[in-house]
N, CA, C and O atoms as a printed pandas DataFrame, in Angstrom:
     atom_number atom_name residue_name chain_id  residue_number  x_coord  y_coord  z_coord
0              1         N          MET        A               1  -26.012   -4.351  -24.074
1              2        CA          MET        A               1  -25.378   -4.110  -22.787
2              3         C          MET        A               1  -26.163   -4.857  -21.707
3              4         O          MET        A               1  -27.386   -4.737  -21.639
4              5         N          PRO        A               2  -25.466   -5.631  -20.860
5              6        CA          PRO        A               2  -26.190   -6.397  -19.838
6              7         C          PRO        A               2  -26.799   -5.481  -18.782
7              8         O          PRO        A               2  -26.253   -4.437  -18.426
8              9         N          GLU        A               3  -27.948   -5.921  -18.304
9             10        CA          GLU        A               3  -28.639   -5.166  -17.264
10            11         C          GLU        A               3  -27.964   -5.414  -15.914
11            12         O          GLU        A               3  -27.603   -6.547  -15.594
12            13         N          ILE        A               4  -27.799   -4.366  -15.138
13            14        CA          ILE        A               4  -27.167   -4.480  -13.827
14            15         C          ILE        A               4  -28.244   -4.751  -12.795
15            16         O          ILE        A               4  -29.188   -3.975  -12.649
16            17         N          ASN        A               5  -28.097   -5.853  -12.085
17            18        CA          ASN        A               5  -29.026   -6.229  -11.045
18            19         C          ASN        A               5  -28.631   -5.482   -9.773
19            20         O          ASN        A               5  -27.502   -5.607   -9.300
20            21         N          ALA        A               6  -29.553   -4.716   -9.227
21            22        CA          ALA        A               6  -29.261   -3.903   -8.038
22            23         C          ALA        A               6  -28.851   -4.767   -6.848
23            24         O          ALA        A               6  -27.981   -4.370   -6.073
24            25         N          ASP        A               7  -29.463   -5.944   -6.689
25            26        CA          ASP        A               7  -29.107   -6.821   -5.580
26            27         C          ASP        A               7  -27.684   -7.357   -5.721
27            28         O          ASP        A               7  -26.948   -7.441   -4.738
28            29         N          GLU        A               8  -27.300   -7.716   -6.941
29            30        CA          GLU        A               8  -25.939   -8.202   -7.177
30            31         C          GLU        A               8  -24.928   -7.080   -6.943
31            32         O          GLU        A               8  -23.859   -7.300   -6.374
32            33         N          HIS        A               9  -25.279   -5.894   -7.384
33            34        CA          HIS        A               9  -24.395   -4.733   -7.193
34            35         C          HIS        A               9  -24.200   -4.453   -5.702
35            36         O          HIS        A               9  -23.079   -4.200   -5.260
36            37         N          ALA        A              10  -25.274   -4.497   -4.935
37            38        CA          ALA        A              10  -25.188   -4.259   -3.495
38            39         C          ALA        A              10  -24.372   -5.361   -2.817
39            40         O          ALA        A              10  -23.581   -5.082   -1.916
40            41         N          ALA        A              11  -24.558   -6.586   -3.239
41            42        CA          ALA        A              11  -23.799   -7.702   -2.660
42            43         C          ALA        A              11  -22.313   -7.565   -2.977
43            44         O          ALA        A              11  -21.466   -7.877   -2.140
44            45         N          ASP        A              12  -21.997   -7.101   -4.181
45            46        CA          ASP        A              12  -20.602   -6.885   -4.574
46            47         C          ASP        A              12  -19.961   -5.831   -3.679
47            48         O          ASP        A              12  -18.844   -6.016   -3.196
48            49         N          TRP        A              13  -20.663   -4.733   -3.461
49            50        CA          TRP        A              13  -20.137   -3.666   -2.598
50            51         C          TRP        A              13  -19.996   -4.139   -1.161
51            52         O          TRP        A              13  -19.034   -3.777   -0.483
52            53         N          GLU        A              14  -20.932   -4.937   -0.690
53            54        CA          GLU        A              14  -20.864   -5.471    0.677
54            55         C          GLU        A              14  -19.645   -6.384    0.833
55            56         O          GLU        A              14  -18.936   -6.312    1.836
56            57         N          ARG        A              15  -19.405   -7.243   -0.164
57            58        CA          ARG        A              15  -18.252   -8.148   -0.118
58            59         C          ARG        A              15  -16.950   -7.341   -0.090
59            60         O          ARG        A              15  -16.043   -7.657    0.680
60            61         N          ARG        A              16  -16.857   -6.320   -0.911
61            62        CA          ARG        A              16  -15.651   -5.487   -0.927
62            63         C          ARG        A              16  -15.492   -4.709    0.379
63            64         O          ARG        A              16  -14.372   -4.517    0.853
64            65         N          ALA        A              17  -16.590   -4.265    0.953
65            66        CA          ALA        A              17  -16.518   -3.555    2.238
66            67         C          ALA        A              17  -16.003   -4.491    3.330
67            68         O          ALA        A              17  -15.215   -4.075    4.179
68            69         N          GLN        A              18  -16.435   -5.731    3.315
69            70        CA          GLN        A              18  -15.953   -6.703    4.300
70            71         C          GLN        A              18  -14.461   -6.973    4.107
71            72         O          GLN        A              18  -13.716   -7.099    5.078
72            73         N          LEU        A              19  -14.037   -7.060    2.858
73            74        CA          LEU        A              19  -12.613   -7.262    2.591
74            75         C          LEU        A              19  -11.796   -6.057    3.053
75            76         O          LEU        A              19  -10.694   -6.216    3.578
76            77         N          TYR        A              20  -12.329   -4.867    2.859
77            78        CA          TYR        A              20  -11.638   -3.656    3.322
78            79         C          TYR        A              20  -11.407   -3.744    4.834
79            80         O          TYR        A              20  -10.329   -3.410    5.326
80            81         N          LEU        A              21  -12.421   -4.193    5.558
81            82        CA          LEU        A              21  -12.297   -4.317    7.015
82            83         C          LEU        A              21  -11.317   -5.416    7.417
83            84         O          LEU        A              21  -10.701   -5.334    8.480
84            85         N          GLN        A              22  -11.167   -6.439    6.583
85            86        CA          GLN        A              22  -10.243   -7.535    6.873
86            87         C          GLN        A              22   -8.803   -7.212    6.484
87            88         O          GLN        A              22   -7.874   -7.887    6.927
88            89         N          HIS        A              23   -8.616   -6.187    5.659
89            90        CA          HIS        A              23   -7.267   -5.828    5.198
90            91         C          HIS        A              23   -6.372   -5.571    6.412
91            92         O          HIS        A              23   -6.785   -4.869    7.335
92            93         N          PRO        A              24   -5.157   -6.125    6.429
93            94        CA          PRO        A              24   -4.265   -5.869    7.562
94            95         C          PRO        A              24   -4.005   -4.371    7.751
95            96         O          PRO        A              24   -4.015   -3.605    6.787
96            97         N          ALA        A              25   -3.779   -3.976    8.970
97            98        CA          ALA        A              25   -3.499   -2.572    9.286
98            99         C          ALA        A              25   -2.239   -2.116    8.558
99           100         O          ALA        A              25   -1.342   -2.912    8.279
100          101         N          GLU        A              26   -2.189   -0.832    8.259
101          102        CA          GLU        A              26   -1.052   -0.277    7.540
102          103         C          GLU        A              26    0.189   -0.172    8.423
103          104         O          GLU        A              26    1.315   -0.192    7.926
104          105         N          CYS        A              27   -0.022   -0.063    9.717
105          106        CA          CYS        A              27    1.071    0.201   10.649
106          107         C          CYS        A              27    1.083   -0.874   11.738
107          108         O          CYS        A              27    0.034   -1.206   12.290
108          109         N          PRO        A              28    2.252   -1.415   12.048
109          110        CA          PRO        A              28    2.317   -2.389   13.141
110          111         C          PRO        A              28    2.221   -1.690   14.486
111          112         O          PRO        A              28    2.268   -0.463   14.565
112          113         N          GLU        A              29    2.089   -2.472   15.527
113          114        CA          GLU        A              29    2.155   -1.905   16.874
114          115         C          GLU        A              29    3.571   -1.376   17.088
115          116         O          GLU        A              29    4.554   -2.050   16.780
116          117         N          LEU        A              30    3.655   -0.180   17.611
117          118        CA          LEU        A              30    4.957    0.477   17.761
118          119         C          LEU        A              30    5.591    0.175   19.105
119          120         O          LEU        A              30    4.906   -0.014   20.110
120          121         N          ILE        A              31    6.908    0.134   19.100
121          122        CA          ILE        A              31    7.692   -0.043   20.312
122          123         C          ILE        A              31    8.277    1.319   20.649
123          124         O          ILE        A              31    9.175    1.799   19.958
124          125         N          GLY        A              32    7.778    1.938   21.698
125          126        CA          GLY        A              32    8.275    3.259   22.079
126          127         C          GLY        A              32    7.861    4.350   21.104
127          128         O          GLY        A              32    6.867    4.232   20.387
128          129         N          VAL        A              33    8.646    5.407   21.101
129          130        CA          VAL        A              33    8.378    6.565   20.248
130          131         C          VAL        A              33    9.282    6.484   19.017
131          132         O          VAL        A              33   10.475    6.202   19.126
132          133         N          LEU        A              34    8.699    6.733   17.853
133          134        CA          LEU        A              34    9.503    6.725   16.634
134          135         C          LEU        A              34   10.345    7.991   16.561
135          136         O          LEU        A              34    9.827    9.083   16.793
136          137         N          PRO        A              35   11.630    7.870   16.243
137          138        CA          PRO        A              35   12.479    9.050   16.090
138          139         C          PRO        A              35   12.422    9.613   14.672
139          140         O          PRO        A              35   13.257   10.435   14.292
140          141         N          TYR        A              36   11.451    9.176   13.903
141          142        CA          TYR        A              36   11.304    9.594   12.508
142          143         C          TYR        A              36    9.823    9.555   12.144
143          144         O          TYR        A              36    9.009    8.971   12.859
144          145         N          LEU        A              37    9.491   10.179   11.032
145          146        CA          LEU        A              37    8.133   10.104   10.494
146          147         C          LEU        A              37    8.148    9.057    9.384
147          148         O          LEU        A              37    9.062    9.019    8.560
148          149         N          ILE        A              38    7.150    8.234    9.376
149          150        CA          ILE        A              38    7.030    7.232    8.317
150          151         C          ILE        A              38    5.561    7.176    7.919
151          152         O          ILE        A              38    4.673    7.159    8.771
152          153         N          HIS        A              39    5.322    7.148    6.623
153          154        CA          HIS        A              39    3.953    7.217    6.127
154          155         C          HIS        A              39    3.699    6.054    5.170
155          156         O          HIS        A              39    3.947    6.175    3.971
156          157         N          PRO        A              40    3.205    4.927    5.692
157          158        CA          PRO        A              40    2.895    3.792    4.815
158          159         C          PRO        A              40    1.740    4.138    3.872
159          160         O          PRO        A              40    0.949    5.037    4.161
160          161         N          PRO        A              41    1.644    3.441    2.767
161          162        CA          PRO        A              41    0.487    3.627    1.872
162          163         C          PRO        A              41   -0.814    3.264    2.604
163          164         O          PRO        A              41   -0.786    2.647    3.669
164          165         N          SER        A              42   -1.924    3.647    2.030
165          166        CA          SER        A              42   -3.225    3.345    2.631
166          167         C          SER        A              42   -3.741    1.999    2.131
167          168         O          SER        A              42   -3.149    1.384    1.244
168          169         N          LYS        A              43   -4.837    1.559    2.704
169          170        CA          LYS        A              43   -5.480    0.326    2.256
170          171         C          LYS        A              43   -5.938    0.430    0.805
171          172         O          LYS        A              43   -6.050   -0.583    0.114
172          173         N          LEU        A              44   -6.202    1.644    0.343
173          174        CA          LEU        A              44   -6.676    1.843   -1.024
174          175         C          LEU        A              44   -5.544    1.988   -2.033
175          176         O          LEU        A              44   -5.790    2.011   -3.239
176          177         N          ALA        A              45   -4.304    2.086   -1.551
177          178        CA          ALA        A              45   -3.157    2.236   -2.451
178          179         C          ALA        A              45   -2.923    0.940   -3.230
179          180         O          ALA        A              45   -3.303   -0.145   -2.789
180          181         N          SER        A              46   -2.301    1.076   -4.376
181          182        CA          SER        A              46   -2.010   -0.097   -5.208
182          183         C          SER        A              46   -1.010   -1.019   -4.520
183          184         O          SER        A              46   -0.264   -0.607   -3.631
184          185         N          THR        A              47   -1.016   -2.259   -4.948
185          186        CA          THR        A              47   -0.041   -3.220   -4.439
186          187         C          THR        A              47    1.366   -2.787   -4.833
187          188         O          THR        A              47    2.314   -2.999   -4.077
188          189         N          ALA        A              48    1.508   -2.184   -6.003
189          190        CA          ALA        A              48    2.815   -1.675   -6.432
190          191         C          ALA        A              48    3.314   -0.593   -5.475
191          192         O          ALA        A              48    4.514   -0.510   -5.214
192          193         N          ALA        A              49    2.417    0.231   -4.951
193          194        CA          ALA        A              49    2.812    1.268   -3.992
194          195         C          ALA        A              49    3.328    0.622   -2.710
195          196         O          ALA        A              49    4.284    1.112   -2.108
196          197         N          TRP        A              50    2.702   -0.470   -2.292
197          198        CA          TRP        A              50    3.171   -1.178   -1.098
198          199         C          TRP        A              50    4.541   -1.805   -1.330
199          200         O          TRP        A              50    5.404   -1.747   -0.454
200          201         N          ALA        A              51    4.748   -2.405   -2.502
201          202        CA          ALA        A              51    6.051   -3.003   -2.810
202          203         C          ALA        A              51    7.123   -1.917   -2.887
203          204         O          ALA        A              51    8.245   -2.120   -2.423
204          205         N          ALA        A              52    6.786   -0.769   -3.468
205          206        CA          ALA        A              52    7.739    0.339   -3.554
206          207         C          ALA        A              52    8.065    0.884   -2.163
207          208         O          ALA        A              52    9.214    1.232   -1.892
208          209         N          PHE        A              53    7.076    0.960   -1.290
209          210        CA          PHE        A              53    7.311    1.403    0.086
210          211         C          PHE        A              53    8.308    0.470    0.767
211          212         O          PHE        A              53    9.216    0.919    1.466
212          213         N          ARG        A              54    8.132   -0.815    0.560
213          214        CA          ARG        A              54    9.067   -1.790    1.130
214          215         C          ARG        A              54   10.474   -1.591    0.552
215          216         O          ARG        A              54   11.453   -1.491    1.292
216          217         N          ASP        A              55   10.555   -1.535   -0.777
217          218        CA          ASP        A              55   11.852   -1.519   -1.457
218          219         C          ASP        A              55   12.583   -0.185   -1.363
219          220         O          ASP        A              55   13.806   -0.153   -1.233
220          221         N          ARG        A              56   11.837    0.913   -1.429
221          222        CA          ARG        A              56   12.471    2.235   -1.485
222          223         C          ARG        A              56   12.533    2.959   -0.151
223          224         O          ARG        A              56   13.291    3.916    0.007
224          225         N          THR        A              57   11.738    2.503    0.809
225          226        CA          THR        A              57   11.717    3.175    2.111
226          227         C          THR        A              57   12.222    2.251    3.216
227          228         O          THR        A              57   13.226    2.539    3.868
228          229         N          LEU        A              58   11.519    1.141    3.419
229          230        CA          LEU        A              58   11.855    0.291    4.570
230          231         C          LEU        A              58   13.211   -0.386    4.464
231          232         O          LEU        A              58   13.998   -0.332    5.409
232          233         N          LEU        A              59   13.499   -1.013    3.349
233          234        CA          LEU        A              59   14.774   -1.736    3.243
234          235         C          LEU        A              59   15.980   -0.804    3.391
235          236         O          LEU        A              59   16.919   -1.156    4.106
236          237         N          PRO        A              60   15.997    0.372    2.747
237          238        CA          PRO        A              60   17.112    1.294    2.987
238          239         C          PRO        A              60   17.172    1.784    4.438
239          240         O          PRO        A              60   18.262    1.935    4.991
240          241         N          MET        A              61   16.023    2.031    5.054
241          242        CA          MET        A              61   16.016    2.463    6.456
242          243         C          MET        A              61   16.570    1.369    7.361
243          244         O          MET        A              61   17.303    1.661    8.306
244          245         N          ILE        A              62   16.232    0.124    7.086
245          246        CA          ILE        A              62   16.729   -0.990    7.894
246          247         C          ILE        A              62   18.249   -1.102    7.747
247          248         O          ILE        A              62   18.948   -1.351    8.729
248          249         N          ARG        A              63   18.760   -0.920    6.534
249          250        CA          ARG        A              63   20.212   -0.964    6.337
250          251         C          ARG        A              63   20.900    0.176    7.082
251          252         O          ARG        A              63   21.993    0.005    7.622
252          253         N          HIS        A              64   20.246    1.349    7.107
253          254        CA          HIS        A              64   20.823    2.525    7.760
254          255         C          HIS        A              64   20.705    2.456    9.282
255          256         O          HIS        A              64   21.597    2.918    9.994
256          257         N          GLU        A              65   19.619    1.886    9.780
257          258        CA          GLU        A              65   19.346    1.799   11.228
258          259         C          GLU        A              65   19.045    0.344   11.610
259          260         O          GLU        A              65   17.906    0.015   11.943
260          261         N          PRO        A              66   20.055   -0.523   11.563
261          262        CA          PRO        A              66   19.791   -1.954   11.806
262          263         C          PRO        A              66   19.303   -2.284   13.213
263          264         O          PRO        A              66   18.720   -3.348   13.424
264          265         N          ASP        A              67   19.527   -1.405   14.171
265          266        CA          ASP        A              67   19.109   -1.680   15.551
266          267         C          ASP        A              67   17.732   -1.122   15.893
267          268         O          ASP        A              67   17.266   -1.281   17.020
268          269         N          ASP        A              68   17.078   -0.470   14.937
269          270        CA          ASP        A              68   15.749    0.089   15.199
270          271         C          ASP        A              68   14.754   -1.055   15.398
271          272         O          ASP        A              68   14.613   -1.895   14.509
272          273         N          PRO        A              69   14.070   -1.112   16.526
273          274        CA          PRO        A              69   13.153   -2.237   16.785
274          275         C          PRO        A              69   11.854   -2.172   15.980
275          276         O          PRO        A              69   11.185   -3.193   15.823
276          277         N          ASN        A              70   11.484   -1.006   15.470
277          278        CA          ASN        A              70   10.217   -0.878   14.757
278          279         C          ASN        A              70   10.309   -1.213   13.278
279          280         O          ASN        A              70    9.336   -1.699   12.701
280          281         N          LEU        A              71   11.433   -0.972   12.660
281          282        CA          LEU        A              71   11.536   -1.168   11.218
282          283         C          LEU        A              71   11.289   -2.615   10.791
283          284         O          LEU        A              71   10.595   -2.831    9.797
284          285         N          PRO        A              72   11.825   -3.619   11.498
285          286        CA          PRO        A              72   11.478   -5.000   11.117
286          287         C          PRO        A              72    9.975   -5.287   11.254
287          288         O          PRO        A              72    9.421   -6.081   10.494
288          289         N          ASN        A              73    9.333   -4.650   12.211
289          290        CA          ASN        A              73    7.881   -4.832   12.366
290          291         C          ASN        A              73    7.120   -4.198   11.212
291          292         O          ASN        A              73    6.127   -4.753   10.741
292          293         N          PHE        A              74    7.583   -3.033   10.754
293          294        CA          PHE        A              74    6.971   -2.427    9.567
294          295         C          PHE        A              74    7.145   -3.350    8.367
295          296         O          PHE        A              74    6.212   -3.547    7.588
296          297         N          LEU        A              75    8.337   -3.912    8.222
297          298        CA          LEU        A              75    8.601   -4.817    7.100
298          299         C          LEU        A              75    7.696   -6.047    7.176
299          300         O          LEU        A              75    7.132   -6.458    6.162
300          301         N          LYS        A              76    7.552   -6.635    8.353
301          302        CA          LYS        A              76    6.660   -7.785    8.524
302          303         C          LYS        A              76    5.219   -7.415    8.168
303          304         O          LYS        A              76    4.493   -8.209    7.569
304          305         N          GLN        A              77    4.816   -6.199    8.544
305          306        CA          GLN        A              77    3.452   -5.756    8.246
306          307         C          GLN        A              77    3.244   -5.624    6.742
307          308         O          GLN        A              77    2.210   -6.036    6.216
308          309         N          VAL        A              78    4.224   -5.050    6.052
309          310        CA          VAL        A              78    4.116   -4.911    4.596
310          311         C          VAL        A              78    4.068   -6.292    3.944
311          312         O          VAL        A              78    3.273   -6.515    3.030
312          313         N          GLU        A              79    4.898   -7.208    4.396
313          314        CA          GLU        A              79    4.889   -8.560    3.836
314          315         C          GLU        A              79    3.547   -9.239    4.087
315          316         O          GLU        A              79    3.043   -9.950    3.218
316          317         N          ALA        A              80    2.969   -9.029    5.257
317          318        CA          ALA        A              80    1.651   -9.597    5.554
318          319         C          ALA        A              80    0.586   -9.003    4.631
319          320         O          ALA        A              80   -0.297   -9.719    4.156
320          321         N          ILE        A              81    0.668   -7.718    4.382
321          322        CA          ILE        A              81   -0.287   -7.059    3.486
322          323         C          ILE        A              81   -0.150   -7.613    2.078
323          324         O          ILE        A              81   -1.150   -7.944    1.441
324          325         N          LEU        A              82    1.078   -7.715    1.588
325          326        CA          LEU        A              82    1.288   -8.236    0.233
326          327         C          LEU        A              82    0.794   -9.676    0.116
327          328         O          LEU        A              82    0.190  -10.040   -0.893
328          329         N          ALA        A              83    1.041  -10.490    1.124
329          330        CA          ALA        A              83    0.564  -11.878    1.101
330          331         C          ALA        A              83   -0.959  -11.929    1.148
331          332         O          ALA        A              83   -1.572  -12.717    0.427
332          333         N          TRP        A              84   -1.574  -11.105    1.983
333          334        CA          TRP        A              84   -3.038  -11.081    2.083
334          335         C          TRP        A              84   -3.646  -10.676    0.748
335          336         O          TRP        A              84   -4.598  -11.298    0.277
336          337         N          ARG        A              85   -3.093   -9.633    0.143
337          338        CA          ARG        A              85   -3.625   -9.154   -1.134
338          339         C          ARG        A              85   -3.491  -10.198   -2.232
339          340         O          ARG        A              85   -4.358  -10.294   -3.101
340          341         N          ALA        A              86   -2.423  -10.976   -2.206
341          342        CA          ALA        A              86   -2.227  -12.008   -3.228
342          343         C          ALA        A              86   -3.329  -13.063   -3.181
343          344         O          ALA        A              86   -3.604  -13.722   -4.184
344          345         N          GLY        A              87   -3.951  -13.222   -2.031
345          346        CA          GLY        A              87   -5.019  -14.202   -1.882
346          347         C          GLY        A              87   -6.406  -13.698   -2.218
347          348         O          GLY        A              87   -7.369  -14.465   -2.184
348          349         N          VAL        A              88   -6.524  -12.413   -2.545
349          350        CA          VAL        A              88   -7.835  -11.841   -2.877
350          351         C          VAL        A              88   -8.057  -11.952   -4.386
351          352         O          VAL        A              88   -7.203  -11.557   -5.180
352          353         N          ALA        A              89   -9.198  -12.488   -4.765
353          354        CA          ALA        A              89   -9.520  -12.644   -6.189
354          355         C          ALA        A              89   -9.525  -11.276   -6.885
355          356         O          ALA        A              89   -9.958  -10.285   -6.297
356          357         N          PRO        A              90   -9.049  -11.219   -8.129
357          358        CA          PRO        A              90   -8.990   -9.927   -8.836
358          359         C          PRO        A              90  -10.325   -9.180   -8.867
359          360         O          PRO        A              90  -10.347   -7.952   -8.776
360          361         N          GLU        A              91  -11.413   -9.892   -8.991
361          362        CA          GLU        A              91  -12.722   -9.218   -9.067
362          363         C          GLU        A              91  -13.159   -8.651   -7.719
363          364         O          GLU        A              91  -14.092   -7.850   -7.668
364          365         N          ASP        A              92  -12.511   -9.046   -6.636
365          366        CA          ASP        A              92  -12.870   -8.559   -5.303
366          367         C          ASP        A              92  -11.944   -7.456   -4.798
367          368         O          ASP        A              92  -12.148   -6.937   -3.700
368          369         N          ARG        A              93  -10.952   -7.098   -5.563
369          370        CA          ARG        A              93   -9.972   -6.109   -5.113
370          371         C          ARG        A              93  -10.587   -4.713   -5.115
371          372         O          ARG        A              93  -11.148   -4.262   -6.113
372          373         N          PHE        A              94  -10.469   -4.054   -3.990
373          374        CA          PHE        A              94  -11.054   -2.718   -3.802
374          375         C          PHE        A              94  -10.001   -1.627   -3.913
375          376         O          PHE        A              94  -10.350   -0.447   -3.969
376          377         N          TRP        A              95   -8.735   -1.985   -3.946
377          378        CA          TRP        A              95   -7.659   -0.994   -3.981
378          379         C          TRP        A              95   -7.341   -0.604   -5.418
379          380         O          TRP        A              95   -7.778   -1.244   -6.374
380          381         N          LYS        A              96   -6.570    0.459   -5.535
381          382        CA          LYS        A              96   -6.179    0.995   -6.839
382          383         C          LYS        A              96   -5.398   -0.065   -7.615
383          384         O          LYS        A              96   -4.555   -0.761   -7.050
384          385         N          ALA        A              97   -5.678   -0.181   -8.887
385          386        CA          ALA        A              97   -4.961   -1.133   -9.745
386          387         C          ALA        A              97   -3.509   -0.685   -9.934
387          388         O          ALA        A              97   -3.198    0.505   -9.870
388          389         N          ASP        A              98   -2.646   -1.646  -10.165
389          390        CA          ASP        A              98   -1.231   -1.339  -10.416
390          391         C          ASP        A              98   -1.054   -0.675  -11.773
391          392         O          ASP        A              98    0.068   -0.344  -12.157
């Protein structure tokens, strides 16, 4: 079994902590008051949870309320999160695996 170098382990955690701070926010800036409750996944949630939130929550809500000014912003935020996550190397991912 390979020996774990404490300095490498600390550097790995530091790199992941920095990525956590760089992760896009879960919620976009809101326009006015929301007439509904919406609960996006967290930064630690799996990428599959984010895709499901988009597909099962946001897209149906947008079809139901096409004039809502916030829903397209939520969708843009989810797309930004998915794109950002796609650029993170698998060994640096701090969120739950799919």
